[in-house]
N, C-alpha and C positions, 0 to 999 in steps of 0.2 A: 577580483572583488575582495578576496581575503586581504590583499595588500592594501586596498583602500580602507578597509575597516581597521587594519593595524595603524594606518596613518591617522585615522580618526582618534585613536586612543593613545598614540605615542606620547603626546605631551602629558597626559594624565599619568601614564606609567612613570615618566620622568619625575613629575612633581610629587606624586604620592609614594613612589617606590613600588617595586614589583609585588611585595608581600601584601601591602595595604590595598593596592589596586586589585589584586585577585580576590581579596575579601570583599571589596566593594562590588565587584562583578558577580560574586556568588551569593551575596546576601539577599535576603527577602525582606522587603520594606513595605509597611502599610502606612499610607497617608490618610488621615481622617480629616476630611474637609477639602473641598476644591474651590474655595472662595478666594478672598484677597491674598492671604498668606499661602493658601494651598496652590494657587496658580504659579506663583513665584517659586514655591518649593518644588513642584513637579519639574519645572524647567531646570532648576538648579541640580536636581538629582540626576536627570538624564545627562546633563552636561558634565557632571562629575563622574560619570561612568556607571551609575547604578542601572542595572538591566532587568531586575525582577521587582516590579513595583505594582502594588494594588492600591486603588484609591476608592474611597467610599464617601458619598455625599447624597443627601436626600433632595437637595434643592434643584430648581430649574433656573435658567438664566433670565434675568430681568434687565430692562433697559438701563436701570440705575447702576448695574454692575459694570458696564462697559468702560467707565472712566478709569478703572484701576485693575480690572481682571483681564489682563492682556491676551489671554488665550481665547477669549470670546469676542465675537463680532456680532453686528446687528442681525445677520442672517441666523444666528444661533438662539435668538430670543425664544424662550419657551421650551428649549431642549434641556436635557440633563446636563448639569455641570460636570459630573464625573465623566460621562461619556464623551462630551465635547473636549474637555481638558485632555483626556487620553489621546484622542485623535490629533489634537493640536500639537502635543509634544512629539508624537510620532512623525507628523508631517513636517514639522519645522526644525526639530532638533536631533532626533535619533530614531530613524525608522526601524532599527534593529532591536530596540528595547522591547522587553516583554511587559507591557502595561495592561493591567486588568481593571476595568471600571465597574463599580457597583452603584447603581442608582437606588439607594436604600438608606434606611435609618440604622445607624450603628448600634442602636439599642434593640434591634430586631433579634429574634431567637437564633437565626442562622449565623449571627456575628458574635457569638458568645466566646467562652474560653477556648473551645476547640479550634475555632477560627483564628484566634489571636496566637495560639501556639505554633501556627505555621510560620510565623515571622521571626526574624532576628532582631528587628527594631520597629518600634511604632512611633510615628511622628504626628502629633496633634496640631491641626490648623483649624481649630473650632472657634465658635463665637458665642458659646453659652456655657454657663456653670454646670448645668445638669449633665450634658454630654461629656464634659471634661471629667467630672467625677466618675461617670460610668466607665469611661476608657481607663482612667487611673486604676479603678478597682479590678478591671479585667487584667491589666498588666501586672498588678501586684499579685493577683491570684495565680497567674501563669509564669511569674518571674521573668517577664520580658522587659527590656529597657524601654523607657518612654521618654521622649523629648517633648515637653509641653511648651506652648508659646501663646502669645496674645498681644494685641495692639489696641490702643485707645487713643485715637488722634495721633499726636506726635510721640506718644509713649509706647514702649514695647518691652517685652521681656522673653527670655528663653530659659527654661529650667530643665535640667537633666534629672531623671528619676530612675534610680537603680535600686531595687528592693534590698534593704539591709545596709546600704552604703550611703544613700542620700535620702532626704525627706521626700515623702510622696506628696502628691498635689493636695492632699487633705490633712497633712501634718500641721499646717499652719491655718489659723482661722480665716475663713472667708466671710465677707459680709452676708448676713442672712438676706435672702431674696425679699424684696419689699412686699409686705402683705397689707391688706386693708380690712378693717372691721366690716362684717356683713351688714351691720346697721347702716353704715355709710354707703356701701356699694348698692344695697338693695332698696334702701328707703330714702336716703338724703345725700345724693352725690353733690359735691361742691366744686369739683375740678374736672377738667376733661379726662384726666387719667382715671378717675373713678368710673367714668362711663366706658372707657376702653376696657378696663378690667371686667366690668359687667358684661360687655359685648363678647369678650373672649369666653367668659363662663357660659353665656348663652349659646355660643358656637359649640362648645363641648356638650352642653345639655341636649342640643337638637341634632348634632351631626357626629359627635365624638363617641368615645368608648363609654358605655353606660356605667362601667365600674368606676369611672373617674368623676361621675356626677355627684356633687355634694347636694343632698336632698334639702329642700326648704322645710322649715318648721311649719306645722299647721297653724293657720291663723283663724281668728274669729270670723264667722260667716253669718250671713242672713239671706233672706229670700232674694234681695236685689243682687247680691254677689253671685248666688247660685244661678240666677237667671242669665247673667252675663257669661258665666262659665258654660252654661248649657248652649249658648249661641255658637260657641267655638266649632263644634262638630258640624253644625248646619252651614257655617261659613265655609268649612273645608269641603263639604259635599257640593255646595252651590258655586263657590268661586275658586276653589283650588288651594294648593298648599301655601303659596306666597301670601295671599290675603289672610288665610288662617293664621299663619305664623306672625304676621304683622299685628293682628288683633290680639294674639296670645302674648306678645312681648310689649306692645305699646299702649294697649287699652285695658285689658283685663287686670294685670297686676297693679297698674296705677289707680284704676277704679277701686280695687280692693283696698289699697293703702289709704286712699282718701276716705273710703267708707268706714274702715276700721278706726281711723282717727276720729271720725264723727261719732261712732258708737261708744268708744272708750274714753274720749276726751284727752287722749295722750298726745303729747307734742312729738310725734314721730318724725316730723320734718324739721326739728331743731330750730324752731322760731322762724322758719322761712315760710312764705306763702305756699299752700298746697299746690302740687302740679295739676295740670289738666290732662286727663286721658286723651290720647290722640287716635282718631279714626283714620283709616286709609284714605277715605274721600277727602277729609280735611287736609291731610298731608299732601296729597296730589294737587290740591287746589292752592296750597300755600306757596307763594312765590313762583308759581308755574310760568309766569310771563317774564321772569327775570332772565336777562340775556347774560350769559357767562362767557365773555371773551377772554382769551389767554393773553395777558399783557406780554409785551416784548421781554425776552430774557427769562421768562418763567416757563416751567413745565406744566402740562395739563393737571398733574397731580397736586400742584401748588395752588390751584384755583379753588375757592370755597364754593361748594355746591349749594343750591337752594334746598329747602326742605322737600320740595316736590321732586327734585332730581335725586336726592338721597333716598326718598321712598321708592323711586323707580329702580335705582341701583340695588336696593334691598330686595325687591321682588325678583329681579333677574338673578341675583347671586343666590338667593335662597332656593329658587327652583333648580338651579344648576347643582348646588351642593346636595340637595335632597336626592337628586338622581345619582350623583357620585357615591353618596353614603349608602344608598340602597344597593348599589352594585358591588361595593367593597366591604361592606359591614360597618365601618366607621372611619372617620377622618381625624387627622391630628392637625393642630394649629401650626401653620407655617406662614410667616409674614411675607415671604416671597411668592406665595401662591396667590395669583391675582384674584380669583373668585373668593377665596377665604378672606383676603384683606379687604375686598370690596364689601363683603358682608359685615365685617367688624367695623370698618370706617362708617358705613351707612348707618348701622345700628347705633354706634356711638353718637353720631351727629343727631339722629332722631331723638335719642334720650337727652342729649344736651338741650335740644329745642324744648322738650317737655319740662325740664327743670330750670330753664332760664339761664343756661350756661352758654357762653360764647362758643359757637360752632368752630370747627377747625378744618383745615385742608386735609386731604387724604395723606399727603406727604408728611405732615406733622403727626397725624394719628398713627401712621406706620412707625414713626420713630418712637412713639410712646408704647406701641404694642410690642416692639422688639427691643426696647431700651437701647436705642441706637445712638452711637457717637459717630460723627462723620469720619470715614476712614481715609487715610492718606497713602497713596501708592508707594512713596519712597519708604515710609515706615514699614510697610509689608515687605518690601524688597530687602531692607537691611535685616529684618528679623529672619526672613527665610534664608538668607545667606549664613547667619549665625547658627541656625538649626543644623545646616549641613556641616559647618565647622565642628560643632559638638558631636554630631553623628559619626564623623571620622574618628574622633577620639574614642568613642564607645567601641567602634569596630576594631580599633587598634588595641583594645584591652587596656586603655589608659584612662580609666574612669577617675583616677586620682588627679588627672590634669583637666578634667571637665570644669567648666565655670558656669555660674548663673550670670546671664547677660542682661543688662538693663540699658535701654535706649531712652535718653532724656529729651525734653523739649529745649532746655537751655543747658549750655556746657558747664561742667564743673572742672576747674583748672584746665580749661581748654578742650575738654573731652565731652562728647555727647554719648559715647558708648563706654559704659563701665562694666566691670565684672567682679565677682567675688566667689570664694569657695562655696560650693553647695553646703547647705546645712545638713547636719546629721538627722537621722530619723527621730521623730518625737516619740519618747517612750509611752506617751499617753494617747497616741493616735489609734483610733478604733478601726482603721483600715489596714495599716501595715505593721502594727505591733500586736502582741498577744492580748493586750488590754482592750476589751471591747465593750466597756460600760459607759453609758451616757445618761445624764439626768435631763428629763424634760419636764418643764413646768407648764401646766395646762389646766384649764378649768374643766374638771371631769363632770361637773354638775350640769354644764350647758353645752359642751362640745359633743357632737355625734361622732361615732366611729368612722363614718364616711369622711367627715371633715378632718379628723385626725390623720387618716391615711393620706388624703389628698394634700393637706397643708403641711403637716409635719414630716411624714415619711417620704412622700414623693417630691414636694417642693423644697422642704427644709433640709432633708437628708439625702435627697436624690436617689432613693431606692426605685428600682425598675418594676419588680414584681414581688412585693413583700408578702410573706406569709406571717401572720400575726398570731402569736400564741401566748396563753397564760398557763404556766405549768405545762401539763401534757395536753391541754385543750387548744385546738386551733379555732380561733374566733373569726378569722377572715383569711381567705386563700386567693391570691392572685396568680395568674399564669394562663398559658394556653391549654386548650383541651378540657376546660371545665364543662361538666354536663349541665343539663337544664336545672337539675335540683341544686347543684352547687351555685349556679348563677342566681337562682331564686333566693337561696339562703344568704348569699352575699348582699343582695338588695335589701333584704329584711334587716340583716345585721348592720348595714351602713346607716340605717335610720335610727338606731338605738344610741342613747347617750353612753358615754364611756363608763359611767358608774354602773350602768345596767349590764355591761359585759365584763365586769370585775376589773376594769382599768380604773383604779382608784388610788388615793394617796398611799405611797410606799409599795405599790404593786410593782413587780418586775415583769416587763413584757419582752418576750423574745421576738426578734425580727430576723427572718431568714429569707434571703434573696438568692435563690439558686442560679438565676441568670448572671449574677455578679460574683457568685461563690463567696458570699459574705454573710456572717451571722453576728448580730450584736444584741445586747441586753439594754433595755431602757428602764431606768428607775423613774417612776412617775411621782411628781410632786404637785399637790393641789395648789392652784393659784388663781386669783381673780384679777383680770386686767381692766374691768370696768368698761368705760366708753373709749378706751385707748384703741388705736389702730392695731397695736400689737395683740396677737391672739395666742401666742405661745412663746416659750423661751427655751433654748437648748443650752445647757451649761455643762461644765466638766473640764478636764485637763486639756482636751482637744476640741472643745465645743465650737461649733460654727457660730460666728457672730460675736464671740468673746474677744476682748482685747488681749493681744499677746503681752506677756510679762516683759517689762523693760529689762535691758541688760544691766547688770550691776556696774556701777561707776568704776570700780576697781578693774573689772575686766576690760572696759573700754580704754582705760588708761595704761594697760599693761604694755611693756615694751614689745615691739614687733618681733624681736628675736625669740621671745618665749614660745611663740607659735611656730617659729621657723620661717614664716613668710609674712609679708605685709598683708593686712586684712583685705585690701583691694588691689587687684592687678588688672592691667589692661594689656592683654597679650598681643594686641594688634599694633601697639605703639612701638615704633622703632626710634631709638634715640642714640646720639653719638656718645662715646665714652667721655666721662667728665671726671675731674679730680675728686678725691674723697671729700665728702661733705663734712663741714664742721658740726659740732654738737648742736649749735643753734640752727643750722640749716636742716639737720636731721629732725630736730623738734618741729620745725615748720613743716617739713615734708610729712611727718607723722600726723600732725594736726590736719593737713590737707587730705591725707588718706582717710582719716576718720570722717571728715566732712563728705568725702566721696562715698564712703560706705553708707552714711546716713541718707544721702541723696539717692543712692541706688535702692536702698530698702524702701524709701518713700515712693520711688517709681514703681517698685513691685507692688506696694500696697494700692497705689492708684490704679494699676492695670487690673489687679485682682478684684478691685471694687466695682469693676464694670462687668455686669453679667453678659451683655451682648453688645457687640460693636458691628458697624456696618461694613464688614469686610467679606461677607459671605455672598 
C-alpha cells in the first residue's frame, strides 16, 4: 500500500522538487467557498498533493449549480456544499487526503482569528464583497497569506495578499454596494429591483436578527388606520401566521400610505396613481384559473406565476420560515435557500402587482436578489488553476515572484491571460496600514442610528459586529452574549436620530469590531442628499466607492529598464529565442505592454465591480 501511495505522488515530487513537495504535504490550507471556483480549487489542491485542507461554505446544493460545479450531482441537491465537496474529492481524487468540511458561515464566531491562525494559507473562492472583506481583515490581523479570486462571466482575476508586501483586498476602492432611498423602497417603487430590496428587508424584519432591523419612522395616523392595525392580531389568532403576515405586508402599510396621502395632501407616490391595498382573498382569486405550462426548453423557475400562485407560495414559505426562525433564533438571507428565495420572490411579485410593475419570474428575481452574473465553468477552472500556481510560490517563500492574474474575454496581443506585479500596500488603507481614519458624509438630522449601523457600517464598510463609541461612551454594542437589558438598550438606541446620540458634524466616532480585530475612527460630515437614491458617502484616501487617482503620464512612459522588469509579464507564455529587437520594435513592444497593463487593470475593475456572481 505504501508503494502505491508513493507512486501516486512520484510525479509531483519530480515536478515540484522534494523540498516544495514536502511543504505542500505539510501545509494547512483553508478554502473559503465550495461553489464554482471552490469545487475546481479543491480538486486541484488534492491533485497537487495538498493533504491538510479545510473548506467552509454555508450553502446547500441547488439544481442550478450542477452545470458547472462538477463535484455535485442530482442526488446531492439540498445537501451541504462543503460536506459533499469533501466527500467527492476523497472518493474521486485522493482518499488519503485529510479534508475537513464546515457547513457554516465564515463570519461566525467560531471562525475568527484563532481559527485562521491554524492555517499556513487561506484561499478565497467567495461570491460576495462582504465576506471577502471579512476574510481579508482576518488574514491581515493574523498575518496569514491570502489568495483572493473572483469571476464575472468570462472575466476573472487572482490576487495574492501578503501583509506588508502587497496591497490587501481593501487597499483599492471597491464600488459601494447599491443602495436605494427609503422613500423609493417603502412608498413608490418603480422597478422590480426596488420590490426585491423591500422583500429582502421584510425577510430580515420578520425572520432575521432583530439588531439588523432598520426601524420605520412613525407616521401620521387616524382612527381608520388604527382600526386596520388592530385587525392584525385578530387575523393571527383566527387564521394563523401566514394570513397575518400577508395582511401586515400587503394591506396595512399600503392602506396607511394611501390614507396619509389623503390626510396630508402630499404626493408621496411621486405623481403615480396610488396603489390599492391587497387582501389575501383578492390575491388568491386573482388569476387563480390561469394555467402555467412550462414551455419546452425552460425551467419551472423561468415561468411567470399568477398572483394567486404567488400568494400561495408566500403563505407556504412564510409558515416554514416562521417555524425555522422560532427553532434557531433568527435566519440570514441566502439566495440558494429555496424557502427564503420563495418568500422573497413571492413577496416581490405581490408588491409589483400592487404598484403596477411588470411581475418577474423567480429565476430573474433570484438574479436581482443575489446580483448574479451567469457563471462559466471554464472561467472558474482557469482561475482555480492560477490560484494553485500562486499558492506554490507563496509556499516556496517566493512572494516576489507572485503575480496578479487577469483573465479577459477578448485577447490582447494574442493572450487571454495577463499578469502584473502585485501593487504595494496603500499607505492610506484603514485595514492594513496604521492610518485608520475615514470620513463619512451623512444626514445626521434624518438618519437613525439603526440605519447608520446597517447601511454604512455593515453594508458599506462590511463590519461584522461593530461597537460604536463617542469618546469613552459606547452608544451601541453588537456581539454575542448580550443580556436582555443590553438588547433593550440597543433597540431604543437604534430608533434615535444620529444627532440625538451625539453623532453630529465634526464628531469622531470609534468603531471597534473585535470579531475582525479592527478598530477605525469615522469623522462625520453633515450632508443632505435630498431625493437622491444615495444616502451616504464614504470619502478619504482609501475610501470605498472613490475613484483611484490616475497614474502620472511620466510614470506610464518611463522606460521598462527603470523598474527592472516590464510592467506586464505572462509567465505561462513560452517563446523561441529571437534576435535582439531594434529600437522601433522595442518601442512597439513597450506600447503593447502598456496596452496589456491597461486591459488587465480594466479586467480587475470589472471583476471588482461585481458584488456577487453565480458561481456559488
